[in-house]
C-alpha positions, 0 to 999 in steps of 0.5 A: 323390102326396103323402099326408098323415102319419097322425094319431098318438096317444101311448100311454105304456109300462108298466114291467114285470119279466117272467120267473121270480122272482129271474131277471127282466128289464125290459120296456116294454109296451103292451096290444094292446087299447088300441093296437087301439082307437085304430087301429080306432075312433079311426082313428089310429096308436098310437105309443110313446116307450118311454124318454120322460122328463118333461123331453121332454114338450113336444117330444114332444107337438109330434110327436103329435095326441093322448094316450091314457092306458091301463089297466094291471095296476099302480096309481097310487102312493099316495104321489102323493096323500099316502097309504101303500101299503095293499096291498103285494101290488099292483103299482106303476109309479112310473116311469109315474107320474112321466111321466103325471102331468106328461103330464096337466098338459102336455096340458091346458096345451097343448090336446092331446086327451087320453083316459084309461081305468081307470089313465089315468082315476085318473092324471088325477084325481091329476095335477090334485089329486084322491085315490083310494080304494085299496080301493073294496071296503072303503069302506062303502056302495060296491060291489066294482068288481073283476072275477072273477079267473080268469074268461074275459076275455069274462066279465071285460069284459062289461057289469057295471053301469049308470052314470048320466050328466050330462044334456046331457053329451057322455057322454049324447050318445055313449051315446044316453041318461042310462043305459048299461051298462059293464064294471067291473075296478078296485080303486082309484077316485076318492075326492076329485075333483080341482078341475079335474075335472067328474064327468059319470058315476057308478056306482049307488054314487056312484063317479065313472066319467066325468069331463071337464077343466073349461075344457079347450081341446080333448077331455079326458075319462076313464072309469073303465071299459074302452071299448077292449074290443071297441070296434067292438061296443059303440056307446057305446065306439066313440063315445068313440073316434070323438070322440077321433079327430076331435079328434086329426084336428083337431089334426093339421090345425092342426099341419100348417098351422103346419109349413107356415107355418114352412117358407114363412117360412123359404123367403121369408127 
C-alpha cells in the first residue's frame, strides 16, 4: 500500500561550542522540546538541514511543508538592527542569523507556513525591518520578562503574566478569549515593530508578545513566549501548533499535487 510522505517542518540548527573552556568543539543543535511539539502537537515530522546556507534556501523550502524558528540560548546579533552589543557576556549566533533572517523573507515570499517562538519571534521582527530592546528589564516602564535562573524548569516555564489579544484575531480564537496567561523567559524584546508585522498580543507593560505577518499568503505568526513547553497540557499552546500543522498539511497536499503533475507531463512527453 502506497503511503504519502510525512508532513515535514524545517527547524534551523543552533551553532554552539561545547566542552571545557579552551577545549571546545562546535555542535549543531536543536532543542528537544521544539521538535517534540512539532511532532506531537502539529502532527508533523521535524527535520534539520544542519549545514544549510542562505543560497540554498529556495531549493530546501521546496522539500518541506513549513518552518519553525525556535528559541535559543543565543540572541540575535544587535548589528542586524544597527546597534552595538550591550552585554558581551550573552551568547550570540551570527551563523544562525545569516540563515534565518533570509529564511524569514523567503517563507513570506513563497507562502511557506512559518511559526516563530522567542528568538524566532525576534528573528522575524528583525528580518522584516524591526528592532529589539537588548535588555527589556532596563527600559523604563517595562517589566522584567526573564525567568529565575537556576529554578526548576517547571517553575521557569510556568504561566507568568497575561497577554491581551487583539479582538477578532486568530490568537483570540486559539486562546478562547481576549486574555491568556503565558510563560516569560526573555531578555530581549521588540522595540520598533517591523512595518510588515501586526501586533496581535501584548503583555501588561505593552511589550509585543504575538504578531502576524501582514498580507501573508499562508500561516505566518510568531510569539515571544514558549508555546512548545508541554504543549499537550496547555490548550492555547496546543491550538497554535495544531493550526500550524493544518497549514503545513495543506501545503504538503499542494506540493504533492504539483509533483504529480510534473511527473505526468514528463510521462506524456
